[in-house]
Structures are given as structure tokens and as C-alpha cells.
N, C-alpha and C positions, 0 to 999 in steps of 0.2 A: 745807732745809739739813741735811746729814748731819754730826753732831758725833761719832758713834762711830767706832770703828776699822773701816776698810773691809777690811783684810786679816786676816780671822780665819776660823774654821771655819764660820761661818754664812753669810757673803756676801762678795762682792767688789764693787768699784766700777769702773766704766768711765767715763772722762770723754772728751768729744770735741767736735769742731767740724766742721761741714760748710760748705763754701764753694761757692756756685753763681755762675758767671759765664757768662751766656748758657746754652749747653748743657753746659758743663764743670762737673763736680761732683767736688770733692776732699773726702775725709773723713780726719780725723786723730784717732786714738783712743789712749788710754793706759789700761791696766788695772792695778789695784792688785795683781793676781796675777802677771802676766807682767812688769810694770815695764819694758816696751819699747814705744816708740811704734809705732803701725801706721798707715801712710799708704796710702790707697786712692784710685783715681781712675778715671774712665771713659775710653772711647776718645776722646771729644771733647776731653779735656784734652791728649791726645797731639798733637792737631792744633794746639794753641797753642804747641807746642814745650816739652816737659817740662823739658829741660835749662836753658832760660832762665827758665821759669816758677817752678820749685820749687828752692829752695836749702835744704839741710839742714846744720846745724852743731850736732852733738850733739843736745840736746833742744830746739833752736831751729829753727823752720821759717819760711822767708820765701817769700811768694808774690807775684810781680811780674807784673801783668797788662798786656797790650798798651796799654790806655788810660791807664796811669799809676797805677792803684790798686795800693797795696802793703799786704799784710797780713802782720803778724809775729805768730807764736805762740811763746810761751815756756812750756815745760813744766817745772814746778818741784815738788820734794818739800817738803811742809810737815811739820815735826816736831810743830807745834802740833796739827794734826788727823790726823797719821799717814796722810797721803794726798797725792796729786798735786793740783795746781791748774794752770790755764792762764791766762796773761796774754795778751790779744789786743789788738793795736794795728792800727788801720786808718788809712792815709794816702791822702788823695784829692787829685788834682791840682786846682788852683784853677778850671779851667774846668768842673768838675763840682760846684762849690759851689752850694748851694741845690737840688740835684737828688736828695738822699737824704732819706728819712724812715724812722724805725724805732728799734729797740732801742738802737743805738749813737749816737743823736743825729741831727741834721739837717744837719750839716756846713755850717752857715750862720754860723759864728764867734760864735754866741750860746751861751756856756757854760752858761746856765741851762736849756737844752732837755733 
């Protein structure tokens, strides 16, 4: 956890997320220096139909995958830590319930996971 100021003469901070869906890889970054989100993706992402897959509204990004998985990323500035942070929300269709394991939970409706 970094509690100091990221934007100073000694260092900067870059926050990011990478999303892998089969062979598609999307990376969203924000730098404390540039203060502009950077979205990168591979050619396999284009095969999914980028216009339907990626929606950008300011510092909010929405990724809607063909199987119904939806990922929302909100990029916000925090005065408390003088830096950016990302809120990430994942919505899974009910037919995929109990098929996930990992950092974001198991999507089995048991909130204690």
C-alpha cells in the first residue's frame, strides 16, 4: 500500500487492470503523471467487435462480453491519497454461477467467500 504522494519529483504511480477473455486481452492504465487513461488491446479483441465490447464514458469503462459477463471500471481521483484508484465491478450471468474461483470471489451467492 502506497500512502505517499505519487506525483512528485521522485516517482510516479501507474494503476491498471488487464482483462483476459479467451484470447482477447484488454489493458487499462492510468498514470499519476499523465492523468489520462490509456486503453490497449490485442487483435483478438477486435474479433469480438470492439464497438460493442468497449464503452467509454469519461473515466468509466464498460466491457460487455458475448457470454453476458460485464465488467465496469471506474477511475477516480482520491484527495486523501493524492492519487487515482480503480473500482472494478464484475457481473456474471446466472448460468455461469458456481463456475468462477479467484480473487473476486466464487460467484456462488455466498458473500463470505
